[in-house]
VMD Tcl script that draws the C-alpha trace (Angstrom):
set ca {
  {6.94 -14.25 7.98}
  {3.99 -13.64 5.67}
  {3.90 -15.36 2.29}
  {1.42 -15.34 -0.57}
  {0.99 -18.89 -1.93}
  {0.17 -17.48 -5.39}
  {3.19 -15.14 -5.60}
  {6.02 -16.25 -7.88}
  {8.61 -14.33 -5.83}
  {7.40 -15.93 -2.58}
  {7.81 -19.31 -4.29}
  {11.37 -18.37 -5.34}
  {12.14 -17.17 -1.79}
  {10.91 -20.50 -0.40}
  {12.91 -22.54 -2.93}
  {9.82 -23.88 -4.69}
  {10.84 -22.32 -8.02}
  {14.50 -22.38 -9.12}
  {16.41 -19.14 -9.63}
  {20.03 -18.11 -10.16}
  {20.52 -16.89 -6.60}
  {23.40 -14.47 -5.97}
  {22.55 -13.70 -2.33}
  {20.45 -15.36 0.33}
  {20.00 -14.64 4.02}
  {17.16 -14.89 6.52}
  {15.46 -11.68 5.31}
  {16.45 -11.16 1.67}
  {17.12 -13.10 -1.48}
  {18.66 -11.75 -4.70}
  {18.70 -13.49 -8.05}
  {19.33 -12.89 -11.74}
  {16.37 -11.62 -13.74}
  {15.19 -14.23 -16.25}
  {14.67 -11.48 -18.87}
  {17.71 -9.22 -18.30}
  {17.59 -5.69 -19.72}
  {21.34 -5.14 -19.17}
  {24.36 -7.47 -18.86}
  {23.87 -7.48 -15.08}
  {20.20 -7.45 -14.05}
  {19.45 -8.62 -10.53}
  {16.32 -8.57 -8.39}
  {16.48 -8.06 -4.63}
  {13.37 -9.12 -2.72}
  {12.38 -9.48 0.91}
  {11.49 -13.04 1.91}
  {8.33 -11.70 3.55}
  {5.55 -10.80 1.13}
  {5.19 -7.04 0.78}
  {3.01 -6.24 -2.22}
  {4.72 -3.01 -3.30}
  {6.44 0.13 -2.11}
  {2.95 1.63 -1.85}
  {2.18 -0.66 1.12}
  {5.27 0.04 3.22}
  {5.22 1.95 6.47}
  {7.66 2.70 9.30}
  {7.75 -0.99 10.25}
  {9.48 -1.76 6.92}
  {12.25 0.82 7.35}
  {14.91 -1.71 8.38}
  {14.27 -4.18 5.53}
  {14.20 -1.36 2.94}
  {17.54 -0.13 4.25}
  {19.02 -3.62 4.03}
  {17.81 -3.95 0.43}
  {19.45 -0.66 -0.58}
  {22.70 -1.46 1.25}
  {22.87 -4.82 -0.52}
  {22.48 -3.32 -4.02}
  {26.00 -1.82 -4.43}
  {27.64 -4.90 -2.92}
  {25.89 -7.19 -5.39}
  {26.56 -4.81 -8.30}
  {30.30 -4.90 -7.57}
  {30.32 -8.69 -7.14}
  {28.34 -9.29 -10.33}
  {30.24 -7.23 -12.89}
  {29.22 -3.61 -12.41}
  {31.86 -2.07 -10.13}
  {31.70 1.40 -11.70}
  {28.01 2.10 -11.16}
  {24.54 0.74 -11.62}
  {20.90 1.75 -11.78}
  {18.15 0.79 -9.35}
  {14.46 0.70 -10.18}
  {11.44 0.02 -7.98}
  {8.29 -0.15 -10.11}
  {5.28 0.58 -7.90}
  {1.71 -0.34 -8.75}
  {0.06 -0.76 -12.12}
  {0.70 2.83 -13.20}
  {4.34 2.51 -12.10}
  {4.87 -0.54 -14.32}
  {4.95 -3.17 -11.56}
  {4.42 -6.63 -13.05}
  {5.04 -8.90 -10.05}
  {3.22 -7.74 -6.93}
  {5.99 -8.50 -4.45}
  {8.31 -5.61 -3.58}
  {11.56 -5.87 -5.53}
  {14.49 -3.71 -6.54}
  {15.95 -4.10 -10.01}
  {19.74 -3.61 -9.99}
  {20.95 -3.01 -13.55}
  {24.45 -2.49 -14.87}
  {27.42 -4.09 -16.49}
  {30.05 -3.09 -19.00}
  {27.76 -2.18 -21.92}
  {24.70 -0.86 -20.08}
  {25.49 2.87 -20.39}
  {22.55 4.76 -21.84}
  {19.98 2.01 -21.39}
}
mol new
graphics top color blue
foreach p $ca { graphics top sphere $p radius 0.5 }
foreach p [lrange $ca 0 end-1] q [lrange $ca 1 end] { graphics top cylinder $p $q radius 0.2 }
display resetview
């Protein structure tokens, strides 16, 4: 599994940097955003380093599917059973700040209209 030694999300995935983990398996890790924009703001990342959605190809289809299937499960378990929003910022123009593919899962009781 490829890792970038300078990537903060790779370091979180490897347990080198602490995070409030809400899900962990052999391929994915999900944790609470340290600067939440809504009451529930999670990040889902692959353990393998993929820079952004711009770099994916057919070989990433399975991991992308797993990330999207995990989102509603985690939303329900973490206080947003009635809906949520997902965001994947891609590249500089797309607002990506950390260059490791991640899905923001946002929701919670008072997040309507944000």
